Every structure is written in C-alpha cells, then in structure tokens.
C-alpha positions in Angstrom: 89.4 -106.5 -71.9 87.8 -107.6 -75.2 90.0 -108.6 -78.2 89.1 -105.4 -80.1 90.3 -103.4 -77.1 93.5 -105.4 -76.8 94.0 -104.9 -80.6 93.7 -101.1 -80.2 96.0 -101.2 -77.1 98.7 -103.0 -79.1 98.2 -100.7 -82.1 98.7 -97.7 -79.9 101.8 -99.1 -78.3 103.4 -99.7 -81.7 102.5 -96.1 -82.8 103.9 -94.8 -79.5 107.2 -96.7 -80.2 107.3 -95.4 -83.8 106.8 -91.8 -82.5 109.6 -92.3 -80.0 111.9 -93.5 -82.7 110.9 -90.6 -84.9 111.7 -88.4 -81.9 115.2 -89.9 -82.0 115.6 -88.3 -85.4 115.1 -91.6 -87.3 113.4 -91.0 -90.7 109.7 -91.9 -90.4 110.0 -93.9 -93.6 112.7 -96.0 -92.1 110.6 -96.5 -88.9 107.6 -97.5 -91.1 109.8 -100.0 -93.0 111.2 -101.4 -89.7 107.7 -101.9 -88.4 106.6 -103.7 -91.5 109.7 -105.9 -91.3 109.0 -106.7 -87.6 105.4 -107.4 -88.5 106.4 -109.8 -91.3 108.9 -111.6 -89.0 106.2 -112.0 -86.3 103.6 -113.1 -88.9 106.0 -115.8 -90.1 106.6 -116.9 -86.5 102.8 -117.1 -85.8 102.3 -119.2 -89.0 105.4 -121.3 -89.1 107.1 -121.1 -85.7 110.6 -120.0 -84.8 112.3 -122.4 -87.1 109.9 -122.3 -90.1 109.3 -120.1 -93.1 106.3 -119.3 -95.2 105.7 -121.0 -98.5 104.6 -118.7 -101.4 100.9 -119.5 -100.6 101.5 -118.4 -97.0 103.1 -115.2 -98.2 100.1 -114.5 -100.4 97.8 -115.0 -97.4 99.8 -112.6 -95.2 99.9 -110.0 -98.1 96.1 -110.3 -98.5 95.6 -109.8 -94.8 97.9 -106.7 -94.8 95.9 -105.4 -97.8 92.5 -105.9 -96.2 93.8 -104.2 -93.0 95.2 -101.2 -94.9 92.1 -100.9 -97.0 89.9 -101.0 -93.8 92.1 -98.3 -92.1 91.8 -96.1 -95.2 88.0 -96.4 -95.2 88.0 -95.4 -91.6 90.2 -92.4 -92.2 88.1 -91.3 -95.2 85.0 -91.5 -93.0 86.7 -89.4 -90.3 87.7 -86.8 -92.9 84.1 -86.6 -94.2 82.8 -86.4 -90.7 85.0 -83.4 -90.0 83.8 -81.7 -93.2 80.1 -82.1 -92.2 
C-alpha cells in the first residue's frame, strides 16, 4: 500500500470514529475539538517525543501544516462541488 493510500485509510478511520462518537449523541463540534486536540498531542509526540514539548517555532510549523492541509481539503471540496454542477 502506498503512503497516499495509507493516509486515506487513516483519514477514513478517524472519520469513522468521529461518526461513531456523533452516533453516541456527542456534539459534533465537541468531537471535532477532541480530534484536533488528539492530533495536536500526537504532532507534539512526533516532533518532541513523549517527554518533550514544542517551542513557539515548532507550534508555528504545526499550525502552518494544519493550515496547508485544511486549504488543500477546501480546494478539493470546491472542485467536487463545481464538478457536480457541471
């Protein structure tokens, strides 16, 4: 399995879990916030290990990566919407 396929697999598993939590009558905004927190915790672990923490520059790098990822997803969604209209 290629990295892109693994990435999509992991993404789908997180969405599946989020939908499961929503099905347990947990507010989707709370689920989204918890996913963001978990992602931040894991990003810190990847960058600094279990005992470390990010310095302000490291936080800026993670924020920039989140921004690029979100912007890319929005571009994809907009293209899908335009495709459906055509």
